[in-house]
C-alpha positions in Angstrom: 0.0 0.0 0.0 2.9 2.4 0.5 3.4 2.5 -3.3 -0.2 3.6 -3.8 0.2 6.4 -1.3 3.3 7.6 -3.2 1.2 7.7 -6.3 -1.4 9.9 -4.6 1.3 12.3 -3.6 2.6 12.4 -7.1 -0.9 13.0 -8.4 -1.3 15.9 -6.0 1.9 17.4 -7.2 0.8 16.9 -10.8 -2.5 18.6 -10.1 -0.7 21.6 -8.5 1.6 21.9 -11.5 -1.4 21.8 -13.8 -3.1 24.5 -11.8 0.0 26.7 -11.9 0.3 26.2 -15.7 -3.4 27.1 -16.2 -2.9 30.3 -14.1 0.1 31.2 -16.1 -1.8 30.6 -19.4 -4.6 32.9 -18.2 -2.1 35.6 -17.3 -0.2 35.3 -20.6 -3.5 35.4 -22.6 -4.6 38.6 -20.8 -1.2 40.2 -21.4 -1.4 39.3 -25.1 -4.9 40.6 -25.4 -3.9 43.9 -23.9 -0.8 44.3 -26.1 -1.0 46.7 -29.1 0.7 45.6 -32.3 1.7 48.2 -34.9 2.3 47.5 -38.6 2.6 49.4 -41.8 2.9 48.9 -45.5 4.1 51.0 -48.5 6.8 52.7 -46.4 4.3 53.9 -43.9 1.6 54.9 -46.3 -0.8 52.6 -44.5 -0.6 52.1 -40.8 -2.6 49.7 -38.6 -2.9 49.0 -34.9 -4.3 45.7 -33.7 -4.7 44.3 -30.2 -3.9 40.8 -29.2 -7.5 39.8 -29.7 -6.9 40.5 -33.4 -9.2 43.5 -33.3 -8.2 46.3 -35.7 -8.1 49.4 -33.4 -6.7 52.0 -35.8 -6.2 52.4 -39.6 -4.4 55.4 -41.0 -4.0 56.0 -44.7 -1.8 58.9 -46.1 -3.8 61.0 -48.5 -1.2 60.7 -51.2 -1.7 57.0 -51.5 -5.4 57.4 -52.3 -5.8 57.1 -56.1 -9.3 56.6 -57.4 -7.8 55.1 -60.5 -5.9 52.4 -58.5 -8.0 51.3 -55.6 -6.4 47.9 -55.9 -3.0 49.2 -54.7 -4.6 50.7 -51.6 -6.4 47.5 -50.9 -3.2 45.5 -51.2 -1.4 47.9 -48.8 -4.2 47.5 -46.2 -4.1 43.7 -46.5 -0.3 43.7 -46.2 -0.4 45.8 -43.0 -3.1 43.7 -41.4 -1.3 40.5 -42.3 1.9 41.9 -40.8 0.2 42.8 -37.5 -1.3 39.2 -37.4 2.2 37.8 -38.0 3.5 39.8 -35.0 0.6 38.4 -32.9 1.5 34.9 -34.0 5.1 35.4 -33.1 4.3 36.8 -29.7 1.9 34.0 -29.0 4.7 31.5 -29.9 7.1 33.2 -27.6 4.8 33.0 -24.5 3.5 29.5 -25.2 6.5 27.6 -26.6 5.7 24.3 -25.0 2.0 24.0 -25.3 0.3 21.8 -27.9 -1.6 23.7 -30.6 -5.0 24.9 -29.7 -4.4 25.1 -25.9 -3.9 28.9 -25.9 
């Protein structure tokens, strides 16, 4: 029976570790969600701000890039800036959760 009691102690330690990990994940998620990410495209012609929840919080477009004859270029710059902000969020997420299986954060 002594071996079984040892298992119970190990299980208790494992549960404590899991709780600490869960608390850290919550803290990291909150930190990420409250972080602002900045990105731009076209040499700063289009600038975006996005929070860690992937919500676009600001979009600035320099007037000189607005060409009614070439709306596609402006669309491409906006997409590029948003994609860059999303890439930054992905990189930050990978930094704070390097050892977690996918989908746990």
